[in-house]
PDB file of N, CA, C and O in Angstrom:
ATOM      1  N   MET A   1      93.882 -94.375   1.882  1.00  0.00           N
ATOM      2  CA  MET A   1      93.692 -95.385   0.869  1.00  0.00           C
ATOM      3  C   MET A   1      92.594 -96.359   1.272  1.00  0.00           C
ATOM      4  O   MET A   1      91.810 -96.784   0.423  1.00  0.00           O
ATOM      5  N   MET A   2      92.522 -96.720   2.547  1.00  0.00           N
ATOM      6  CA  MET A   2      91.558 -97.725   2.967  1.00  0.00           C
ATOM      7  C   MET A   2      90.122 -97.218   2.848  1.00  0.00           C
ATOM      8  O   MET A   2      89.198 -98.027   2.759  1.00  0.00           O
ATOM      9  N   LYS A   3      89.910 -95.904   2.845  1.00  0.00           N
ATOM     10  CA  LYS A   3      88.568 -95.381   2.652  1.00  0.00           C
ATOM     11  C   LYS A   3      88.043 -95.757   1.273  1.00  0.00           C
ATOM     12  O   LYS A   3      86.832 -95.866   1.081  1.00  0.00           O
ATOM     13  N   ASP A   4      88.946 -95.958   0.304  1.00  0.00           N
ATOM     14  CA  ASP A   4      88.546 -96.402  -1.030  1.00  0.00           C
ATOM     15  C   ASP A   4      87.934 -97.794  -0.999  1.00  0.00           C
ATOM     16  O   ASP A   4      87.178 -98.168  -1.896  1.00  0.00           O
ATOM     17  N   PHE A   5      88.262 -98.558   0.037  1.00  0.00           N
ATOM     18  CA  PHE A   5      87.748 -99.920   0.175  1.00  0.00           C
ATOM     19  C   PHE A   5      86.650 -99.999   1.227  1.00  0.00           C
ATOM     20  O   PHE A   5      86.270-101.092   1.647  1.00  0.00           O
ATOM     21  N   GLY A   6      86.136 -98.845   1.656  1.00  0.00           N
ATOM     22  CA  GLY A   6      85.044 -98.828   2.616  1.00  0.00           C
ATOM     23  C   GLY A   6      85.497 -98.969   4.053  1.00  0.00           C
ATOM     24  O   GLY A   6      84.682 -99.293   4.917  1.00  0.00           O
ATOM     25  N   LEU A   7      86.764 -98.737   4.340  1.00  0.00           N
ATOM     26  CA  LEU A   7      87.268 -98.859   5.697  1.00  0.00           C
ATOM     27  C   LEU A   7      87.649 -97.496   6.227  1.00  0.00           C
ATOM     28  O   LEU A   7      88.101 -96.631   5.477  1.00  0.00           O
ATOM     29  N   SER A   8      87.470 -97.309   7.492  1.00  0.00           N
ATOM     30  CA  SER A   8      87.914 -96.085   8.141  1.00  0.00           C
ATOM     31  C   SER A   8      88.593 -96.481   9.440  1.00  0.00           C
ATOM     32  O   SER A   8      88.942 -97.645   9.637  1.00  0.00           O
ATOM     33  N   LYS A   9      88.777 -95.515  10.322  1.00  0.00           N
ATOM     34  CA  LYS A   9      89.470 -95.779  11.579  1.00  0.00           C
ATOM     35  C   LYS A   9      88.751 -96.887  12.350  1.00  0.00           C
ATOM     36  O   LYS A   9      87.548 -96.810  12.599  1.00  0.00           O
ATOM     37  N   VAL A  10      89.502 -97.901  12.717  1.00  0.00           N
ATOM     38  CA  VAL A  10      88.966 -99.030  13.460  1.00  0.00           C
ATOM     39  C   VAL A  10      89.872 -99.276  14.649  1.00  0.00           C
ATOM     40  O   VAL A  10      91.091 -99.349  14.493  1.00  0.00           O
ATOM     41  N   GLY A  11      89.319 -99.400  15.787  1.00  0.00           N
ATOM     42  CA  GLY A  11      90.109 -99.711  16.973  1.00  0.00           C
ATOM     43  C   GLY A  11      89.371-100.737  17.792  1.00  0.00           C
ATOM     44  O   GLY A  11      88.297-101.198  17.407  1.00  0.00           O
ATOM     45  N   GLY A  12      89.943-101.094  18.916  1.00  0.00           N
ATOM     46  CA  GLY A  12      89.240-102.007  19.788  1.00  0.00           C
ATOM     47  C   GLY A  12      90.116-103.136  20.254  1.00  0.00           C
ATOM     48  O   GLY A  12      91.324-102.982  20.436  1.00  0.00           O
ATOM     49  N   SER A  13      89.488-104.269  20.444  1.00  0.00           N
ATOM     50  CA  SER A  13      90.159-105.409  21.057  1.00  0.00           C
ATOM     51  C   SER A  13      91.128-106.088  20.103  1.00  0.00           C
ATOM     52  O   SER A  13      91.153-105.825  18.901  1.00  0.00           O
ATOM     53  N   LYS A  14      91.927-106.978  20.693  1.00  0.00           N
ATOM     54  CA  LYS A  14      92.881-107.745  19.887  1.00  0.00           C
ATOM     55  C   LYS A  14      92.168-108.600  18.849  1.00  0.00           C
ATOM     56  O   LYS A  14      92.690-108.797  17.752  1.00  0.00           O
ATOM     57  N   SER A  15      90.980-109.113  19.179  1.00  0.00           N
ATOM     58  CA  SER A  15      90.271-109.939  18.199  1.00  0.00           C
ATOM     59  C   SER A  15      89.838-109.094  17.002  1.00  0.00           C
ATOM     60  O   SER A  15      89.857-109.574  15.868  1.00  0.00           O
ATOM     61  N   GLN A  16      89.446-107.835  17.245  1.00  0.00           N
ATOM     62  CA  GLN A  16      89.113-106.949  16.125  1.00  0.00           C
ATOM     63  C   GLN A  16      90.357-106.660  15.299  1.00  0.00           C
ATOM     64  O   GLN A  16      90.299-106.614  14.070  1.00  0.00           O
ATOM     65  N   GLU A  17      91.488-106.464  15.982  1.00  0.00           N
ATOM     66  CA  GLU A  17      92.756-106.219  15.277  1.00  0.00           C
ATOM     67  C   GLU A  17      93.089-107.404  14.383  1.00  0.00           C
ATOM     68  O   GLU A  17      93.448-107.228  13.219  1.00  0.00           O
ATOM     69  N   TYR A  18      92.970-108.616  14.930  1.00  0.00           N
ATOM     70  CA  TYR A  18      93.265-109.826  14.163  1.00  0.00           C
ATOM     71  C   TYR A  18      92.311-109.956  12.989  1.00  0.00           C
ATOM     72  O   TYR A  18      92.736-110.261  11.874  1.00  0.00           O
ATOM     73  N   THR A  19      91.025-109.729  13.229  1.00  0.00           N
ATOM     74  CA  THR A  19      90.020-109.851  12.173  1.00  0.00           C
ATOM     75  C   THR A  19      90.307-108.880  11.031  1.00  0.00           C
ATOM     76  O   THR A  19      90.226-109.254   9.861  1.00  0.00           O
ATOM     77  N   MET A  20      90.641-107.640  11.368  1.00  0.00           N
ATOM     78  CA  MET A  20      90.920-106.650  10.326  1.00  0.00           C
ATOM     79  C   MET A  20      92.189-107.019   9.564  1.00  0.00           C
ATOM     80  O   MET A  20      92.240-106.854   8.345  1.00  0.00           O
ATOM     81  N   LEU A  21      93.215-107.516  10.258  1.00  0.00           N
ATOM     82  CA  LEU A  21      94.443-107.928   9.572  1.00  0.00           C
ATOM     83  C   LEU A  21      94.167-109.073   8.608  1.00  0.00           C
ATOM     84  O   LEU A  21      94.702-109.098   7.500  1.00  0.00           O
ATOM     85  N   VAL A  22      93.342-110.011   9.021  1.00  0.00           N
ATOM     86  CA  VAL A  22      92.969-111.117   8.135  1.00  0.00           C
ATOM     87  C   VAL A  22      92.247-110.567   6.905  1.00  0.00           C
ATOM     88  O   VAL A  22      92.498-111.007   5.783  1.00  0.00           O
ATOM     89  N   PHE A  23      91.356-109.613   7.120  1.00  0.00           N
ATOM     90  CA  PHE A  23      90.629-108.998   6.007  1.00  0.00           C
ATOM     91  C   PHE A  23      91.589-108.271   5.070  1.00  0.00           C
ATOM     92  O   PHE A  23      91.505-108.431   3.852  1.00  0.00           O
ATOM     93  N   LEU A  24      92.503-107.470   5.631  1.00  0.00           N
ATOM     94  CA  LEU A  24      93.421-106.692   4.803  1.00  0.00           C
ATOM     95  C   LEU A  24      94.369-107.576   3.997  1.00  0.00           C
ATOM     96  O   LEU A  24      94.842-107.182   2.931  1.00  0.00           O
ATOM     97  N   GLU A  25      94.643-108.771   4.511  1.00  0.00           N
ATOM     98  CA  GLU A  25      95.531-109.696   3.816  1.00  0.00           C
ATOM     99  C   GLU A  25      94.760-110.707   2.971  1.00  0.00           C
ATOM    100  O   GLU A  25      95.348-111.642   2.428  1.00  0.00           O
ATOM    101  N   SER A  26      93.451-110.521   2.860  1.00  0.00           N
ATOM    102  CA  SER A  26      92.634-111.463   2.103  1.00  0.00           C
ATOM    103  C   SER A  26      92.898-111.340   0.603  1.00  0.00           C
ATOM    104  O   SER A  26      93.365-110.315   0.107  1.00  0.00           O
ATOM    105  N   ARG A  27      92.588-112.397  -0.073  1.00  0.00           N
ATOM    106  CA  ARG A  27      92.808-112.452  -1.521  1.00  0.00           C
ATOM    107  C   ARG A  27      92.001-111.379  -2.250  1.00  0.00           C
ATOM    108  O   ARG A  27      92.502-110.748  -3.180  1.00  0.00           O
ATOM    109  N   SER A  28      90.763-111.173  -1.832  1.00  0.00           N
ATOM    110  CA  SER A  28      89.923-110.198  -2.533  1.00  0.00           C
ATOM    111  C   SER A  28      90.443-108.770  -2.360  1.00  0.00           C
ATOM    112  O   SER A  28      90.410-107.986  -3.308  1.00  0.00           O
ATOM    113  N   VAL A  29      90.919-108.424  -1.171  1.00  0.00           N
ATOM    114  CA  VAL A  29      91.470-107.080  -0.964  1.00  0.00           C
ATOM    115  C   VAL A  29      92.778-106.929  -1.738  1.00  0.00           C
ATOM    116  O   VAL A  29      92.989-105.916  -2.405  1.00  0.00           O
ATOM    117  N   ILE A  30      93.648-107.918  -1.654  1.00  0.00           N
ATOM    118  CA  ILE A  30      94.924-107.873  -2.382  1.00  0.00           C
ATOM    119  C   ILE A  30      94.661-107.748  -3.883  1.00  0.00           C
ATOM    120  O   ILE A  30      95.296-106.938  -4.558  1.00  0.00           O
ATOM    121  N   ASP A  31      93.734-108.541  -4.404  1.00  0.00           N
ATOM    122  CA  ASP A  31      93.413-108.473  -5.832  1.00  0.00           C
ATOM    123  C   ASP A  31      92.831-107.109  -6.218  1.00  0.00           C
ATOM    124  O   ASP A  31      93.111-106.598  -7.303  1.00  0.00           O
ATOM    125  N   SER A  32      92.026-106.524  -5.334  1.00  0.00           N
ATOM    126  CA  SER A  32      91.469-105.196  -5.610  1.00  0.00           C
ATOM    127  C   SER A  32      92.563-104.143  -5.701  1.00  0.00           C
ATOM    128  O   SER A  32      92.519-103.277  -6.575  1.00  0.00           O
ATOM    129  N   VAL A  33      93.536-104.210  -4.816  1.00  0.00           N
ATOM    130  CA  VAL A  33      94.648-103.257  -4.832  1.00  0.00           C
ATOM    131  C   VAL A  33      95.499-103.463  -6.083  1.00  0.00           C
ATOM    132  O   VAL A  33      95.914-102.499  -6.726  1.00  0.00           O
ATOM    133  N   ILE A  34      95.752-104.717  -6.420  1.00  0.00           N
ATOM    134  CA  ILE A  34      96.537-105.029  -7.619  1.00  0.00           C
ATOM    135  C   ILE A  34      95.855-104.448  -8.857  1.00  0.00           C
ATOM    136  O   ILE A  34      96.518-103.877  -9.722  1.00  0.00           O
ATOM    137  N   THR A  35      94.550-104.592  -8.940  1.00  0.00           N
ATOM    138  CA  THR A  35      93.802-104.075 -10.076  1.00  0.00           C
ATOM    139  C   THR A  35      93.760-102.548 -10.065  1.00  0.00           C
ATOM    140  O   THR A  35      94.045-101.907 -11.076  1.00  0.00           O
ATOM    141  N   LYS A  36      93.404-101.969  -8.920  1.00  0.00           N
ATOM    142  CA  LYS A  36      93.251-100.511  -8.822  1.00  0.00           C
ATOM    143  C   LYS A  36      94.536 -99.773  -9.183  1.00  0.00           C
ATOM    144  O   LYS A  36      94.494 -98.749  -9.865  1.00  0.00           O
ATOM    145  N   TYR A  37      95.671-100.286  -8.730  1.00  0.00           N
ATOM    146  CA  TYR A  37      96.939 -99.598  -8.944  1.00  0.00           C
ATOM    147  C   TYR A  37      97.776-100.216 -10.066  1.00  0.00           C
ATOM    148  O   TYR A  37      98.961 -99.912 -10.202  1.00  0.00           O
ATOM    149  N   ASP A  38      97.158-101.080 -10.864  1.00  0.00           N
ATOM    150  CA  ASP A  38      97.794-101.672 -12.040  1.00  0.00           C
ATOM    151  C   ASP A  38      99.174-102.255 -11.714  1.00  0.00           C
ATOM    152  O   ASP A  38     100.159-101.984 -12.400  1.00  0.00           O
ATOM    153  N   ILE A  39      99.216-103.054 -10.660  1.00  0.00           N
ATOM    154  CA  ILE A  39     100.472-103.623 -10.160  1.00  0.00           C
ATOM    155  C   ILE A  39     101.126-104.533 -11.197  1.00  0.00           C
ATOM    156  O   ILE A  39     102.352-104.640 -11.236  1.00  0.00           O
ATOM    157  N   VAL A  40     100.334-105.182 -12.029  1.00  0.00           N
ATOM    158  CA  VAL A  40     100.900-106.052 -13.071  1.00  0.00           C
ATOM    159  C   VAL A  40     101.877-105.260 -13.940  1.00  0.00           C
ATOM    160  O   VAL A  40     102.966-105.741 -14.254  1.00  0.00           O
ATOM    161  N   ASN A  41     101.487-104.051 -14.324  1.00  0.00           N
ATOM    162  CA  ASN A  41     102.369-103.212 -15.144  1.00  0.00           C
ATOM    163  C   ASN A  41     103.455-102.539 -14.314  1.00  0.00           C
ATOM    164  O   ASN A  41     104.582-102.378 -14.782  1.00  0.00           O
ATOM    165  N   VAL A  42     103.129-102.148 -13.101  1.00  0.00           N
ATOM    166  CA  VAL A  42     104.124-101.518 -12.223  1.00  0.00           C
ATOM    167  C   VAL A  42     105.296-102.468 -11.987  1.00  0.00           C
ATOM    168  O   VAL A  42     106.457-102.058 -12.016  1.00  0.00           O
ATOM    169  N   TYR A  43     104.979-103.738 -11.753  1.00  0.00           N
ATOM    170  CA  TYR A  43     106.021-104.746 -11.508  1.00  0.00           C
ATOM    171  C   TYR A  43     106.544-105.363 -12.800  1.00  0.00           C
ATOM    172  O   TYR A  43     107.410-106.238 -12.761  1.00  0.00           O
ATOM    173  N   ASP A  44     106.030-104.917 -13.940  1.00  0.00           N
ATOM    174  CA  ASP A  44     106.426-105.433 -15.250  1.00  0.00           C
ATOM    175  C   ASP A  44     106.290-106.959 -15.304  1.00  0.00           C
ATOM    176  O   ASP A  44     107.229-107.679 -15.640  1.00  0.00           O
ATOM    177  N   MET A  45     105.084-107.421 -14.959  1.00  0.00           N
ATOM    178  CA  MET A  45     104.798-108.859 -14.921  1.00  0.00           C
ATOM    179  C   MET A  45     103.628-109.205 -15.842  1.00  0.00           C
ATOM    180  O   MET A  45     102.779-110.026 -15.494  1.00  0.00           O
ATOM    181  N   LYS A  46     103.589-108.584 -17.003  1.00  0.00           N
ATOM    182  CA  LYS A  46     102.469-108.756 -17.932  1.00  0.00           C
ATOM    183  C   LYS A  46     102.249-110.202 -18.349  1.00  0.00           C
ATOM    184  O   LYS A  46     101.110-110.607 -18.581  1.00  0.00           O
ATOM    185  N   ASP A  47     103.323-110.994 -18.448  1.00  0.00           N
ATOM    186  CA  ASP A  47     103.203-112.377 -18.892  1.00  0.00           C
ATOM    187  C   ASP A  47     103.185-113.378 -17.738  1.00  0.00           C
ATOM    188  O   ASP A  47     103.182-114.588 -17.964  1.00  0.00           O
ATOM    189  N   ALA A  48     103.174-112.877 -16.509  1.00  0.00           N
ATOM    190  CA  ALA A  48     103.235-113.761 -15.343  1.00  0.00           C
ATOM    191  C   ALA A  48     101.855-114.317 -14.995  1.00  0.00           C
ATOM    192  O   ALA A  48     100.824-113.735 -15.329  1.00  0.00           O
ATOM    193  N   ILE A  49     101.872-115.439 -14.328  1.00  0.00           N
ATOM    194  CA  ILE A  49     100.645-116.016 -13.775  1.00  0.00           C
ATOM    195  C   ILE A  49     100.186-115.095 -12.646  1.00  0.00           C
ATOM    196  O   ILE A  49     101.007-114.581 -11.887  1.00  0.00           O
ATOM    197  N   TYR A  50      98.872-114.889 -12.538  1.00  0.00           N
ATOM    198  CA  TYR A  50      98.352-113.933 -11.563  1.00  0.00           C
ATOM    199  C   TYR A  50      98.762-114.286 -10.135  1.00  0.00           C
ATOM    200  O   TYR A  50      98.974-113.390  -9.319  1.00  0.00           O
ATOM    201  N   SER A  51      98.875-115.559  -9.826  1.00  0.00           N
ATOM    202  CA  SER A  51      99.308-115.947  -8.475  1.00  0.00           C
ATOM    203  C   SER A  51     100.736-115.480  -8.200  1.00  0.00           C
ATOM    204  O   SER A  51     101.081-115.193  -7.054  1.00  0.00           O
ATOM    205  N   ASP A  52     101.565-115.403  -9.234  1.00  0.00           N
ATOM    206  CA  ASP A  52     102.929-114.878  -9.067  1.00  0.00           C
ATOM    207  C   ASP A  52     102.914-113.365  -8.827  1.00  0.00           C
ATOM    208  O   ASP A  52     103.724-112.850  -8.057  1.00  0.00           O
ATOM    209  N   VAL A  53     102.003-112.666  -9.477  1.00  0.00           N
ATOM    210  CA  VAL A  53     101.847-111.229  -9.253  1.00  0.00           C
ATOM    211  C   VAL A  53     101.393-111.000  -7.811  1.00  0.00           C
ATOM    212  O   VAL A  53     101.917-110.131  -7.113  1.00  0.00           O
ATOM    213  N   ARG A  54     100.421-111.786  -7.381  1.00  0.00           N
ATOM    214  CA  ARG A  54      99.913-111.677  -6.013  1.00  0.00           C
ATOM    215  C   ARG A  54     101.028-111.930  -5.002  1.00  0.00           C
ATOM    216  O   ARG A  54     101.131-111.209  -4.009  1.00  0.00           O
ATOM    217  N   LYS A  55     101.858-112.937  -5.237  1.00  0.00           N
ATOM    218  CA  LYS A  55     102.953-113.248  -4.329  1.00  0.00           C
ATOM    219  C   LYS A  55     103.987-112.116  -4.301  1.00  0.00           C
ATOM    220  O   LYS A  55     104.475-111.746  -3.233  1.00  0.00           O
ATOM    221  N   ALA A  56     104.316-111.573  -5.464  1.00  0.00           N
ATOM    222  CA  ALA A  56     105.273-110.469  -5.532  1.00  0.00           C
ATOM    223  C   ALA A  56     104.744-109.261  -4.768  1.00  0.00           C
ATOM    224  O   ALA A  56     105.493-108.598  -4.050  1.00  0.00           O
ATOM    225  N   PHE A  57     103.458-108.978  -4.923  1.00  0.00           N
ATOM    226  CA  PHE A  57     102.862-107.860  -4.209  1.00  0.00           C
ATOM    227  C   PHE A  57     102.887-108.096  -2.703  1.00  0.00           C
ATOM    228  O   PHE A  57     103.255-107.206  -1.936  1.00  0.00           O
ATOM    229  N   LYS A  58     102.494-109.300  -2.282  1.00  0.00           N
ATOM    230  CA  LYS A  58     102.474-109.613  -0.847  1.00  0.00           C
ATOM    231  C   LYS A  58     103.879-109.559  -0.243  1.00  0.00           C
ATOM    232  O   LYS A  58     104.035-109.240   0.936  1.00  0.00           O
ATOM    233  N   ASP A  59     104.884-109.866  -1.035  1.00  0.00           N
ATOM    234  CA  ASP A  59     106.272-109.785  -0.557  1.00  0.00           C
ATOM    235  C   ASP A  59     106.706-108.339  -0.337  1.00  0.00           C
ATOM    236  O   ASP A  59     107.694-108.085   0.353  1.00  0.00           O
ATOM    237  N   ASN A  60     105.977-107.395  -0.917  1.00  0.00           N
ATOM    238  CA  ASN A  60     106.341-105.980  -0.843  1.00  0.00           C
ATOM    239  C   ASN A  60     105.373-105.137  -0.024  1.00  0.00           C
ATOM    240  O   ASN A  60     105.388-103.910  -0.123  1.00  0.00           O
ATOM    241  N   ILE A  61     104.534-105.776   0.782  1.00  0.00           N
ATOM    242  CA  ILE A  61     103.551-105.023   1.566  1.00  0.00           C
ATOM    243  C   ILE A  61     103.756-105.295   3.055  1.00  0.00           C
ATOM    244  O   ILE A  61     104.054-106.415   3.470  1.00  0.00           O
ATOM    245  N   LEU A  62     103.589-104.243   3.835  1.00  0.00           N
ATOM    246  CA  LEU A  62     103.683-104.350   5.289  1.00  0.00           C
ATOM    247  C   LEU A  62     102.431-103.710   5.873  1.00  0.00           C
ATOM    248  O   LEU A  62     102.111-102.563   5.558  1.00  0.00           O
ATOM    249  N   ILE A  63     101.723-104.448   6.722  1.00  0.00           N
ATOM    250  CA  ILE A  63     100.521-103.937   7.375  1.00  0.00           C
ATOM    251  C   ILE A  63     100.797-103.875   8.864  1.00  0.00           C
ATOM    252  O   ILE A  63     101.136-104.878   9.492  1.00  0.00           O
ATOM    253  N   LYS A  64     100.644-102.664   9.428  1.00  0.00           N
ATOM    254  CA  LYS A  64     100.882-102.481  10.863  1.00  0.00           C
ATOM    255  C   LYS A  64      99.645-101.883  11.511  1.00  0.00           C
ATOM    256  O   LYS A  64      98.982-101.011  10.949  1.00  0.00           O
ATOM    257  N   TYR A  65      99.350-102.377  12.713  1.00  0.00           N
ATOM    258  CA  TYR A  65      98.278-101.815  13.528  1.00  0.00           C
ATOM    259  C   TYR A  65      98.898-100.768  14.438  1.00  0.00           C
ATOM    260  O   TYR A  65      99.805-101.082  15.209  1.00  0.00           O
ATOM    261  N   LEU A  66      98.428 -99.536  14.363  1.00  0.00           N
ATOM    262  CA  LEU A  66      98.977 -98.439  15.150  1.00  0.00           C
ATOM    263  C   LEU A  66      98.208 -98.281  16.462  1.00  0.00           C
ATOM    264  O   LEU A  66      97.039 -98.656  16.555  1.00  0.00           O
ATOM    265  N   ASP A  67      98.868 -97.729  17.461  1.00  0.00           N
ATOM    266  CA  ASP A  67      98.286 -97.584  18.802  1.00  0.00           C
ATOM    267  C   ASP A  67      96.955 -96.834  18.806  1.00  0.00           C
ATOM    268  O   ASP A  67      96.074 -97.158  19.602  1.00  0.00           O
ATOM    269  N   GLU A  68      96.794 -95.844  17.939  1.00  0.00           N
ATOM    270  CA  GLU A  68      95.558 -95.061  17.941  1.00  0.00           C
ATOM    271  C   GLU A  68      94.412 -95.754  17.219  1.00  0.00           C
ATOM    272  O   GLU A  68      93.323 -95.190  17.113  1.00  0.00           O
ATOM    273  N   GLY A  69      94.633 -96.952  16.726  1.00  0.00           N
ATOM    274  CA  GLY A  69      93.557 -97.738  16.122  1.00  0.00           C
ATOM    275  C   GLY A  69      93.525 -97.740  14.614  1.00  0.00           C
ATOM    276  O   GLY A  69      92.625 -98.337  14.024  1.00  0.00           O
ATOM    277  N   ASN A  70      94.470 -97.096  13.973  1.00  0.00           N
ATOM    278  CA  ASN A  70      94.539 -97.094  12.510  1.00  0.00           C
ATOM    279  C   ASN A  70      95.452 -98.204  12.014  1.00  0.00           C
ATOM    280  O   ASN A  70      96.252 -98.758  12.768  1.00  0.00           O
ATOM    281  N   TYR A  71      95.319 -98.512  10.751  1.00  0.00           N
ATOM    282  CA  TYR A  71      96.197 -99.472  10.106  1.00  0.00           C
ATOM    283  C   TYR A  71      97.066 -98.728   9.099  1.00  0.00           C
ATOM    284  O   TYR A  71      96.588 -97.864   8.363  1.00  0.00           O
ATOM    285  N   GLN A  72      98.327 -99.071   9.080  1.00  0.00           N
ATOM    286  CA  GLN A  72      99.259 -98.449   8.140  1.00  0.00           C
ATOM    287  C   GLN A  72      99.696 -99.507   7.140  1.00  0.00           C
ATOM    288  O   GLN A  72     100.235-100.548   7.516  1.00  0.00           O
ATOM    289  N   LEU A  73      99.461 -99.234   5.874  1.00  0.00           N
ATOM    290  CA  LEU A  73      99.882-100.127   4.805  1.00  0.00           C
ATOM    291  C   LEU A  73     101.021 -99.480   4.054  1.00  0.00           C
ATOM    292  O   LEU A  73     100.905 -98.346   3.589  1.00  0.00           O
ATOM    293  N   THR A  74     102.116-100.196   3.935  1.00  0.00           N
ATOM    294  CA  THR A  74     103.284 -99.704   3.229  1.00  0.00           C
ATOM    295  C   THR A  74     103.617-100.690   2.118  1.00  0.00           C
ATOM    296  O   THR A  74     103.720-101.895   2.345  1.00  0.00           O
ATOM    297  N   VAL A  75     103.781-100.162   0.926  1.00  0.00           N
ATOM    298  CA  VAL A  75     104.146-101.001  -0.215  1.00  0.00           C
ATOM    299  C   VAL A  75     105.487-100.514  -0.731  1.00  0.00           C
ATOM    300  O   VAL A  75     106.014-101.065  -1.697  1.00  0.00           O
TER     301      VAL A  75
END
């Protein structure tokens, strides 16, 4: 999935891990995923404020850094 956003396998130091996690949790990435996968309709939040949709999505996402240098996103 991350290749769709221009990301591939990334490994390295803890600072790179932190930087990538900050990027993956950024508003622009979250909004891109919400749009791409039509989360507003998936969560049946058509009349909700977009910030509420974003919060609901963030409450349902887990980002883990794996030992081999990949990131695992679970929704």
